[in-house]
N, C-alpha and C positions, 0 to 999 in steps of 0.2 A: 235392287234388281238381281235376279238369280242368274248365275252363270250356267249356260247350257251344259249338259253332261258331256257332250262331245268336246267342249273346250276346257274342261277341268284338267289340272295337272295330275298325273298318276303318282301321287306322293308315295304311296306304298311301294310301287314298283321302283321308283327312283331311289328310295331309301334302301331297298333290297339290293339294287345294283351297286349302290355306293358301298354298302357293307361288303358285298362280294369283292369289289375291287380292292378295298382296304385290306380285307382278309387275304386276298391273293398276294398283295404286296408284302404283308407281314409274313406270310408263309414262305415267300421267296427269300426274304431277308433271313428268316429262321433257317431255311435250308442252306443258304450260303454260309451262315455262321456255323451251322452244324458241319458242313463239308470242310470249311476252313479249319475247324477244331479237329476234325478227323485227320486232315492232312498234316496239321502241326503235330498231333499226337504220333502219327506214323513216322514223321521225320525225327521227332525226339526219340522215339523208340529205336529207330535205326542207329542214331548216334550212340545211345546208351548201350545197346546190345554190342556194338563194335568196341566201345570203350571197355565194357565189362570183360569181353574176351581178351583184349590186350592186357588189362590189369590182372586178370587171372594168370596169364602167362608170365607177367612181370613178377607177381608174387611168388610163383613157383621158382623163377630164376633167382629172386632175392633170397628165398629160403635156402636154396642151394648155395648161394654165395655166402650167406651168413654162416651156414654150417662149415663151409670151407675156411672162412676167416677164423672161426673158433678153433678149428683144427690147427691152422697156421699159428695162431696165438699160443695154443698149448704146446705145440712143437717147438716154437721159438723159445719159450720160457724154459722148456726142458733142456734145450741145447745150451742156453745161458747157464743153467745150473750145472751141467756137465763140464763146461769150459771154465767155470769159476772154481771148481773143486781142486784140481791138482796143483794150481799155481803156474806161473810162467815157465816156459822152457820145456815142459813135458808134453809131448803129443798125446792127444786123447782119441781113443777109438770111439766114434759116435755113429749111430745108425744113419744110413743114407737118407732114411725117411725124414729125420729131423733136419738135416741139412737142406733137403729139398723143400720142406715146409717153410724154413726160414728164408729161403731165397725165392720162393714162389711169388709170382705177381699175377693178379687177375683184375678184371674190370667189370663192374656191373653196368650193363648197357641195355636198359629197358626199351621196349617198343613205344614209340610216341605217335605212330601213324594215325590211329583213331583219334587221339587227342588233338593233333594238328588239323585233322579233317573237321573236327568239331569247331575249332577256333576259326579256321578259314571259311567255314560255311555259316558262321554267325550263330551256331547252335548253342553256344554257352548261355546266351541271353534268354533262350527259349526254355531253359530248365527252370521249372517253377520252384524247386526245392532250394531255398536260399543257402542253407548249410552246405548242400552238395556243391552249389556254385562256388561258394567260398573255398571249400576244400580243393576243388578242381583248379581254381585260380592259384591256390597256394602250392600246388604240386610241382610246377616247373622250378620255382625258386628253391624249394627244398631239394629237388632232384639235382640242382646245380651245386648246392651247398654240401650235400652228403658226401660226394666223392673227394672233397678237398684233402682230407687226411689220407685217403686211399691213394690219391695222386702223389702226395708228398712221400708216402711210404714206398710207392713204386719207383719214384725217382731216387730215393735213398738206396733202395735195393740195387737198381741197375747201375747207378753212377758211383756208389761208395761201397756198399756191402759186398757185392759180387767181386769187385777187384780186390778188396781186402781179404775176403774169404779165399780167393784164388791164390793169394800169397801164403796162406796158412794150410791149404789142402789141395789135393788133386781132385778137381770137380768133374773130370770126364765121366765117371760112372754115375754121378749125381744127375747130370743133365739128361741122362736117358730116362729118368723118372718123371720129368716135368710133364710131358704130354700125357703119359699114363695117369698121373695124379689128377689132372684136370678132367679127363674123359671119364674115369672110373670113380672119382672122388675117394681114392684110396690107393693102396699099393698091392700088387700081386703078392700072394703068400710067399712065393719063392724069393722075393726081393726083400722081405721084411728083416732078414738077418744080415743083409749086406751092410758093411761099415766102411767108414772113411777116416783116415788119420787126420786130425785137425790140430794145428798148433795154436793154443790159446794165446791171444795177445790182448792188451787193454783196448786198443782201437777197435778190434773185432767185437769184443764183448759190449763195448759202448754203443756201437752201431746196431747190434742185435737188440739192446735195450730200447734204443730209439725206434727201431722197427716194431717191437712188441707194443710200445706205447701208442704209436700211430695207428696200429691195427685195432687196439682196444678202443681208441677214439672213433675209428671208422665203424666199429660194431655199434657203438652208441648212436651214431648218426643214422645208420641203416635201420636200427630198431625203431627210431622215430619215423623214418620213411615208411617202414613196414606198417606201423600203426596208422599212418595217414592213408596209405593205400588200402588197408583193411576197412577203414571208415568210409572211403570213397566207394569201394566195392559193395559194402553193405547198403549204403544209401542208393546206389544205382540199382541194385536188385529190388529194393523196395519201390523205387520209382517205376521200374519196368513192370512190376506186378500191378501197380496202380493205374497204369495206362490202359485205357479201353479202346 
């Protein structure tokens, strides 16, 4: 028995409607995924741009600090050489610049604001570059390790070297140079010929040797930190460039 045309199911229309519904669902899912991906990319880019800005500033500060540490190391070793020459009991006229460098204390204090924002916002897990994630995770421990010799040297200077140096020389004129040395990374020309009479003693020379050794170790640590920060910056720039 034939089914009347009026009672036949419109298979073609039903199929077309089903396909349309399925397609609309798939398109909706695709749009949601696309939008989520765009949002994640924008969030990741925001984190990376902020970290890159901080790390660029940190690298500049570290370069300045490393340069000053090298000057301090050279000045301290030059002062040791001058004090070792004449033997005990004979005061030595040494440039104020060398005394200032030997007694100078500074601290590398990089910005961590963007990095902490990344951690607190859970952004570290969203970074797709595994090597970059590894380097970013390694940065805080290395940042904590790097200043250990610096801290030791600063304590040595403040608690032992300066009191011992004060017994061997009048440091009043030398202290005037401290702030100038930090701000200008050098000495005014008119002060370069200023000298101070220093009485060489074995305790003083030994403390200067310890100070030079600690700053040499500090430079090694900060060179490793510099390399890590360079690696992080390079990877961040690559990631930012690849985010669409």
